[in-house]
C-alpha positions as CSV (number, residue, x, y, z in Angstrom):
1,M,242.4,82.8,141.6
2,V,245.9,82.5,140.3
3,P,248.7,79.9,140.5
4,A,251.3,79.9,143.2
5,D,253.8,79.9,140.4
6,Q,254.0,79.2,136.7
7,D,253.8,75.5,137.5
8,G,250.7,75.7,139.7
9,G,248.2,76.3,136.9
10,V,245.2,78.6,137.1
11,M,242.6,77.7,139.6
12,R,239.4,76.6,137.8
13,T,236.8,78.5,139.8
14,A,234.0,77.3,137.5
15,L,234.3,73.9,139.2
16,L,233.3,75.4,142.5
17,T,229.8,76.0,141.2
18,D,229.3,72.8,139.2
19,P,227.0,70.2,140.8
20,V,228.6,67.3,142.7
21,D,227.1,63.9,141.9
22,G,225.2,62.4,144.8
23,L,225.6,65.4,147.1
24,D,221.9,66.4,147.3
25,E,220.8,62.8,147.8
26,A,223.3,62.2,150.7
27,L,222.3,65.5,152.4
28,A,218.6,64.7,152.0
29,A,219.1,61.4,153.8
30,V,220.9,63.2,156.6
31,D,218.1,65.8,156.9
32,A,215.5,63.0,157.0
33,F,217.2,61.4,160.0
34,D,217.8,64.8,161.7
35,S,214.1,65.6,161.4
36,A,213.3,62.3,163.1
37,L,215.4,63.4,166.1
38,V,213.3,66.6,166.5
39,G,210.2,64.7,167.8
40,G,212.2,62.0,169.5
41,L,212.4,58.3,169.0
42,L,210.5,57.0,172.0
43,R,207.2,56.7,170.1
44,P,208.1,57.5,166.5
45,R,205.5,58.6,164.0
46,P,205.3,57.3,160.4
47,A,207.2,60.3,159.1
48,Q,210.0,59.7,161.6
49,A,210.1,56.0,160.7
50,A,210.4,57.0,157.0
51,G,213.3,59.3,157.9
52,L,215.1,56.4,159.7
53,S,214.6,54.1,156.7
54,E,215.9,56.8,154.3
55,L,219.2,57.0,156.3
56,A,219.5,53.2,156.3
57,D,218.8,53.0,152.6
58,A,221.5,55.6,151.9
59,V,224.2,53.3,153.3
60,A,223.0,50.1,151.7
61,G,225.9,48.4,150.0
62,T,228.4,49.6,152.6
63,P,229.7,47.7,155.6
64,L,227.2,49.6,157.7
65,A,224.2,48.3,155.7
66,A,223.0,45.5,158.0
67,R,223.5,47.3,161.3
68,A,221.9,50.5,160.0
69,A,218.9,48.6,158.6
70,E,218.4,46.8,162.0
71,A,218.9,50.0,163.9
72,A,216.3,51.9,161.7
73,E,213.8,49.1,162.2
74,K,214.3,49.0,166.0
75,A,214.2,52.8,166.3
76,A,211.0,53.0,164.2
77,A,209.4,50.6,166.6
78,G,210.5,52.6,169.6
79,A,212.7,49.7,170.8
80,A,216.2,51.0,170.0
81,G,219.0,50.3,172.4
82,E,222.5,51.9,172.7
83,E,224.0,49.8,170.0
84,H,221.2,50.9,167.6
85,F,221.7,54.6,168.3
86,V,225.4,54.1,167.8
87,A,224.8,52.5,164.4
88,L,222.5,55.4,163.4
89,A,225.1,57.9,164.4
90,A,227.7,56.0,162.5
91,A,225.6,55.9,159.3
92,R,224.9,59.6,159.6
93,A,228.6,60.4,160.1
94,A,229.5,58.1,157.1
95,L,227.1,60.0,154.8
96,L,228.5,63.4,155.9
97,G,232.0,62.0,155.5
98,S,231.2,61.1,151.9
99,V,229.9,64.6,151.3
100,H,233.2,66.0,152.8
101,D,235.3,63.8,150.6
102,A,233.4,64.7,147.5
103,L,233.7,68.4,148.2
104,I,237.4,68.1,149.0
105,T,238.0,66.3,145.8
106,R,236.2,69.1,143.9
107,A,238.2,71.8,145.7
108,D,241.5,69.9,144.9
109,E,240.5,69.7,141.3
110,A,239.8,73.4,141.2
111,A,243.1,74.3,142.9
112,G,245.2,71.6,141.2
113,R,246.2,70.4,144.7
114,S,247.2,66.9,145.7
115,R,246.9,65.1,149.1
116,P,247.6,61.6,150.5
117,G,244.8,59.1,150.0
118,E,244.5,58.0,153.6
119,T,245.6,59.1,157.1
120,A,248.0,56.9,159.1
121,P,246.2,54.1,161.1
122,A,245.3,55.1,164.6
123,A,247.2,53.8,167.5
124,G,245.6,51.0,169.5
125,P,243.2,51.9,172.3
126,A,244.9,52.9,175.5
127,E,244.4,50.8,178.5
128,R,242.2,53.1,180.6
129,Q,239.4,52.4,183.0
130,T,237.0,54.7,181.2
131,A,234.3,52.3,180.0
132,N,231.9,53.2,182.7
133,L,232.1,56.9,182.0
134,S,231.8,56.5,178.3
135,G,228.8,54.2,178.9
136,A,227.2,56.8,181.2
137,A,227.7,59.5,178.5
138,R,226.2,57.1,175.9
139,S,223.2,56.4,178.1
140,W,222.5,60.2,178.4
141,L,222.8,60.7,174.7
142,C,220.3,57.8,174.1
143,D,217.8,59.4,176.5
144,L,218.2,62.6,174.5
145,A,217.4,60.8,171.2
146,R,214.4,59.2,172.7
147,A,213.0,62.5,174.1
148,G,213.9,64.5,171.0
149,W,214.7,68.2,170.8
150,Q,211.1,69.0,171.5
151,G,211.1,66.9,174.6
152,I,214.1,68.2,176.4
153,D,213.7,69.7,179.8
154,H,216.1,70.8,182.6
155,E,215.9,67.5,184.4
156,L,216.9,65.5,181.3
157,V,219.7,68.0,180.3
158,S,221.1,68.2,183.8
159,G,221.9,64.5,183.6
160,A,225.1,65.3,181.8
161,A,226.6,67.4,184.6
162,Q,227.7,64.4,186.7
163,V,229.2,62.6,183.7
164,V,231.1,65.8,182.6
165,S,232.5,66.4,186.1
166,A,233.8,62.8,186.3
167,M,235.4,63.1,182.8
168,L,237.1,66.4,183.0
169,P,240.0,65.4,185.4
170,D,241.1,62.8,182.9
171,P,243.1,64.3,180.0
172,A,242.1,61.4,177.8
173,L,238.4,62.2,178.3
174,R,238.6,66.0,178.2
175,R,237.7,66.2,174.5
176,Q,234.5,64.2,175.1
177,A,233.8,66.1,178.3
178,T,234.1,69.5,176.6
179,L,231.8,68.5,173.8
180,L,229.2,67.1,176.2
181,D,229.4,70.2,178.4
182,G,229.0,72.6,175.5
183,F,226.1,70.6,174.1
184,A,224.3,70.4,177.4
185,A,224.8,74.1,177.9
186,E,223.1,74.8,174.5
187,L,220.3,72.5,175.3
188,A,219.8,74.0,178.8
189,A,219.6,77.5,177.3
190,S,216.7,76.2,175.1
191,C,214.6,74.4,177.6
192,P,211.8,73.5,177.5
193,G,212.1,72.2,174.0
194,A,208.4,72.2,173.4
195,T,208.4,76.1,173.4
196,L,211.2,76.5,170.9
197,E,210.3,78.7,167.9
198,R,213.3,77.5,166.0
199,T,215.4,74.4,166.5
200,P,219.0,74.2,165.2
201,V,218.2,70.7,163.7
202,R,221.5,70.1,161.8
203,R,223.7,71.5,164.5
204,W,222.3,69.5,167.4
205,A,222.2,66.3,165.3
206,D,225.9,67.0,164.5
207,L,226.7,67.4,168.2
208,W,224.7,64.4,169.2
209,S,226.2,62.0,166.6
210,R,229.7,63.2,167.2
211,A,229.4,62.8,170.9
212,M,227.9,59.4,170.5
213,L,230.8,58.2,168.4
214,L,233.4,59.7,170.7
215,T,232.2,57.3,173.5
216,L,233.4,54.3,171.5
217,P,236.7,52.6,172.5
218,G,239.6,54.1,170.6
219,A,237.6,56.9,169.0
220,T,239.9,59.6,170.2
221,E,243.2,57.7,169.8
222,A,245.2,59.6,167.2
223,S,247.9,58.2,165.0
224,A,251.4,58.4,166.2
225,P,252.8,61.8,165.3
226,G,255.7,62.3,163.1
227,T,258.2,65.2,163.4
228,A,258.8,68.3,161.3
229,T,262.2,69.9,160.8
230,G,262.4,72.8,158.4
231,R,261.0,76.2,157.6
232,L,257.4,77.3,158.5
233,L,255.9,80.0,156.3
234,P,252.7,81.5,157.9
235,L,249.8,82.4,155.6
236,G,247.3,83.7,158.1
237,V,245.4,83.3,161.3
238,D,241.9,82.1,161.8
239,V,240.5,83.3,165.2
240,H,237.6,81.5,166.9
241,E,236.1,83.3,169.9
242,H,233.4,82.2,172.3
243,A,232.1,83.5,175.6
244,T,234.4,81.3,177.6
245,A,237.2,80.3,175.2
246,A,239.3,81.6,172.4
247,Q,241.5,79.9,169.8
248,A,244.0,81.1,167.2
249,Q,244.7,78.7,164.3
250,V,247.7,79.5,162.1
251,H,247.6,78.2,158.6
252,A,251.1,77.8,157.0
253,V,253.2,76.2,154.4
254,F,255.9,73.9,155.8
255,E,259.1,73.4,153.8
256,P,261.0,70.3,155.1
257,A,264.7,70.6,155.6
258,D,265.3,67.4,153.6
259,G,263.9,69.1,150.4
260,T,260.8,66.9,150.1
261,T,257.5,68.4,148.9
262,P,256.2,71.4,150.9
263,R,252.9,70.7,152.7
264,L,250.1,72.6,154.3
265,V,250.0,72.5,158.1
266,R,248.2,74.1,161.0
267,A,249.2,75.2,164.5
268,A,246.6,76.1,167.1
269,V,246.5,77.5,170.6
270,S,243.4,77.6,172.8
271,V,242.7,79.3,176.1
272,P,239.8,79.8,178.5
273,K,238.7,83.4,178.9
274,P,236.2,85.5,180.8
275,D,233.3,86.8,178.7
276,T,234.4,90.4,179.3
277,V,237.7,89.9,177.3
278,V,236.7,90.2,173.7
279,E,238.0,91.2,170.2
280,A,241.7,92.3,170.3
281,G,241.9,91.5,174.0
282,V,242.1,87.8,173.3
283,W,245.6,88.2,172.0
284,Q,246.8,88.9,175.6
285,L,245.6,85.5,176.6
286,L,246.9,83.7,173.6
287,R,250.4,85.2,173.1
288,P,252.1,83.6,176.1
289,H,251.4,80.1,174.8
290,M,252.7,80.4,171.2
291,A,255.7,82.3,169.9
292,L,254.4,81.7,166.4
293,L,251.8,84.5,166.8
294,A,254.6,87.1,167.1
295,A,256.2,85.8,163.9
296,V,252.8,86.1,162.1
297,S,252.4,89.7,163.0
298,E,256.0,90.6,162.3
299,G,256.0,88.8,158.9
300,R,258.7,86.2,159.8
301,S,259.2,82.5,159.2
302,M,259.9,80.0,162.0
303,E,262.6,77.3,161.9
304,L,261.3,74.1,163.4
305,S,263.4,71.3,164.8
306,G,261.7,68.0,165.6
307,M,258.2,69.6,166.1
308,P,255.6,66.9,166.5
309,V,253.1,66.8,163.6
310,T,250.0,64.6,163.1
311,A,249.1,62.8,159.9
312,E,246.3,65.4,159.6
313,G,248.8,68.3,159.4
314,D,248.4,69.6,162.9
315,L,251.6,70.8,164.6
316,I,251.7,69.9,168.3
317,W,253.3,73.2,169.1
318,N,256.2,73.6,171.5
319,D,258.1,76.9,171.6
320,D,261.2,75.0,172.6
321,Q,261.3,73.4,169.2
322,A,260.9,76.6,167.2
323,R,263.0,79.7,166.7
324,P,262.4,82.9,164.7
325,G,263.5,82.8,161.1
326,G,263.9,85.4,158.4
327,S,261.5,87.6,156.7
328,A,258.5,85.8,155.1
329,D,255.8,87.8,153.5
330,A,252.6,85.9,153.5
331,F,251.6,87.0,150.0
332,A,255.0,86.0,148.6
333,T,254.4,82.6,150.2
334,A,251.0,82.4,148.7
335,R,252.2,83.3,145.2
336,V,255.3,81.1,145.3
337,A,254.8,78.1,147.6
338,L,251.0,77.6,148.2
339,G,250.3,76.1,144.8
340,A,253.0,73.4,145.1
341,A,252.1,72.4,148.7
342,T,250.3,69.1,149.4
343,A,247.3,69.0,151.7
344,P,246.7,66.6,154.6
345,T,243.9,64.1,154.7
346,A,241.3,64.6,157.5
347,A,241.0,62.1,160.3
348,P,237.9,59.8,160.0
349,L,235.8,61.6,162.6
350,D,236.7,65.0,161.2
351,R,235.3,64.3,157.8
352,H,232.4,66.7,157.8
353,P,231.7,69.5,155.4
354,A,231.6,72.1,158.1
355,R,235.3,71.4,158.9
356,I,236.5,72.2,155.3
357,A,239.0,75.1,155.5
358,E,241.4,75.0,152.6
359,P,244.0,77.8,152.2
360,V,243.7,79.4,148.8
361,F,245.0,82.5,147.0
362,L,243.0,84.8,144.8
363,E,244.2,87.7,142.7
364,G,243.0,89.9,139.8
365,Y,239.4,89.7,140.8
366,A,236.7,92.3,140.7
367,V,234.6,92.9,143.9
368,R,230.9,93.5,143.8
369,E,228.0,93.2,146.2
370,E,224.8,91.2,145.4
371,S,221.9,90.9,147.9
372,G,224.1,92.0,150.7
373,T,226.9,89.4,149.9
374,L,230.4,90.4,148.7
375,L,231.5,88.5,145.6
376,F,234.9,88.1,144.0
377,D,234.4,87.8,140.3
378,V,237.3,85.6,139.1
379,A,237.5,85.1,135.3
380,G,233.8,85.7,135.1
381,H,232.9,83.2,137.9
382,P,231.6,84.7,141.2
383,V,232.9,83.3,144.5
384,A,231.0,84.4,147.6
385,V,233.0,86.1,150.4
386,D,232.2,84.9,154.0
387,A,232.7,88.4,155.5
388,A,230.9,87.3,158.7
389,R,233.9,85.1,159.6
390,I,236.3,88.0,159.5
391,P,237.5,88.2,163.2
392,T,237.1,91.5,165.1
393,A,240.5,90.8,166.8
394,G,242.5,92.4,164.0
395,P,242.7,95.2,161.4
396,L,241.0,93.3,158.6
397,T,237.5,94.6,157.8
398,P,234.9,94.0,155.2
399,E,235.7,97.5,153.8
400,A,239.4,96.4,153.3
401,V,238.2,93.3,151.6
402,E,236.0,95.3,149.3
403,A,238.9,97.5,148.3
404,S,241.3,94.6,147.7
405,G,242.9,93.1,144.6
406,A,244.4,90.0,146.2
407,C,243.3,87.7,149.0
408,I,244.7,84.8,151.1
409,G,241.7,83.0,152.4
410,L,240.1,79.7,153.5
411,L,237.9,77.9,151.1
412,R,234.8,76.7,153.0
413,W,231.5,75.1,152.2
414,D,228.3,76.4,153.8
415,A,224.6,76.2,152.9
416,G,225.3,74.5,149.6
417,T,228.0,76.7,148.2
418,F,231.7,77.2,148.4
419,T,232.8,80.5,150.0
420,V,236.1,82.2,150.8
421,Q,236.9,83.4,154.3
422,P,239.5,86.2,154.0
423,L,242.6,85.9,156.2
424,A,244.5,88.7,154.6
425,V,244.1,91.0,151.6
426,E,246.3,93.3,149.5
427,T,244.9,96.7,148.7
428,T,246.4,99.8,147.1
429,V,247.1,103.0,149.1
430,R,248.7,105.9,147.2
431,R,249.8,103.6,144.4
432,K,251.5,101.2,146.8
433,A,250.4,97.7,147.7
434,V,249.5,97.4,151.3
435,A,248.7,94.1,153.1
436,V,246.1,93.9,155.8
437,H,246.1,90.7,157.9
438,G,243.4,89.4,160.2
439,G,246.2,88.3,162.6
440,G,248.1,91.6,162.3
441,W,247.7,92.3,166.0
442,A,248.6,88.8,167.2
443,G,252.0,89.7,168.5
444,G,251.2,93.3,169.5
445,T,250.5,96.4,167.6
446,T,251.1,100.2,167.5
447,D,247.9,100.6,165.5
448,K,245.6,103.1,167.3
449,A,242.5,100.9,167.1
450,G,244.5,97.9,168.3
451,V,246.1,99.7,171.2
452,K,242.7,101.1,172.3
453,A,241.1,97.6,172.1
454,E,243.9,96.0,174.1
455,K,243.8,98.7,176.8
456,A,240.1,98.1,177.3
457,A,240.8,94.4,177.6
458,T,243.6,95.0,180.1
459,D,241.3,97.1,182.2
460,A,238.7,94.4,182.2
461,V,241.3,91.8,183.3
462,K,242.5,94.0,186.1
463,V,239.0,94.4,187.4
464,L,238.5,90.6,187.3
465,R,241.7,90.0,189.1
466,E,240.9,92.5,191.8
467,R,237.5,90.9,192.3
468,A,239.0,87.4,192.4
469,G,241.5,88.6,195.0
470,R,238.8,90.0,197.2
471,L,236.9,86.8,197.1
472,L,240.0,84.7,198.0
473,R,240.8,87.0,200.9
474,K,237.3,86.4,202.2
């Protein structure tokens, strides 16, 4: 990894493999609690009680100490109420938040990057009559914890449906409703839990604890957004695709018009989709909602005027507050501006190691494969490449990554190690540097493979519209 400019300093990749003090102990306490949830907390066994105590001990000396200790004691006796499950979820989230913070500090040390110490305080809770719905959601989540993942059945899981249906019409509750709906769908697909060969222990505990905390008053109230006026220089696009939804998240450097320090920002657009629209076809659904996607694929900047931006660096995108700018090569941005940009601080509930996605630039590495994993050797220190995250909705492929000499990517942490998810790479074709971007088809393409994929998606959408039309006519 190299500096963004001569002032950026060389990224110290050796730090990415050095142990982080306290990390293993914190994760062990989380795992102990997660294991207790597998068998359920209605009649806990001694091993489950020990797991609860380990979680409480891990937050001793913090403001959560007394509540966590009481909650662990009550849960171990099979007498936990809602307030106790909330305390356990909070203790678990606090531990993972500390892991997140330690890893971010290490990543910043390696990159020579700075960020604010704290996010802006959240706005006060809105006056909404949602206590009953949040309470109903919390009650269902408590029943899940008592039953455990081995005790789930369709009757228990279906209890979320009525709560989700009541929440969805309210925009203020849509975030919680979407999480509950997706969580319930995963559980329903795994019923009965007693027959599961493999349980996604960490994932379901993540979803459970996050859903539990989101039911608390003010949990989803964001800080008042500021505004961004200046030049936006895109770095790359991270695409998330599921059976019924797709999201494109653009990572960029924002240069304020007032000349203050550039900072890293994100802009995302999400859309529902039919499961037959996949790969490059998702761009047809995403493009109409964000002009920035065209700028990414055309290698242009965007000029922003009063664009709302959160303290966490998320642009609340509005096409009316942006206009196309001049040419802006992503690799030039990475080399010149990325190293000097400050990074935002995560919101409290977003402090989780799985959410780490820090833009980085690598250059002058050697590529090799070891045990089926691509590695970038940077100054003698290997960095694993997360090729599985490369989206199929663009021209970037593992083969292009393997032949590359420079990479814009997202530094992530997974399964105990830092990895790099490529967003774009530079390779050499006929002695000329050629850039290949994962979001290269975002605004449209003349690439043969991209045109073919979009045509297939267009045909699928036409068929769906025809079928929908016939159903409506009936």
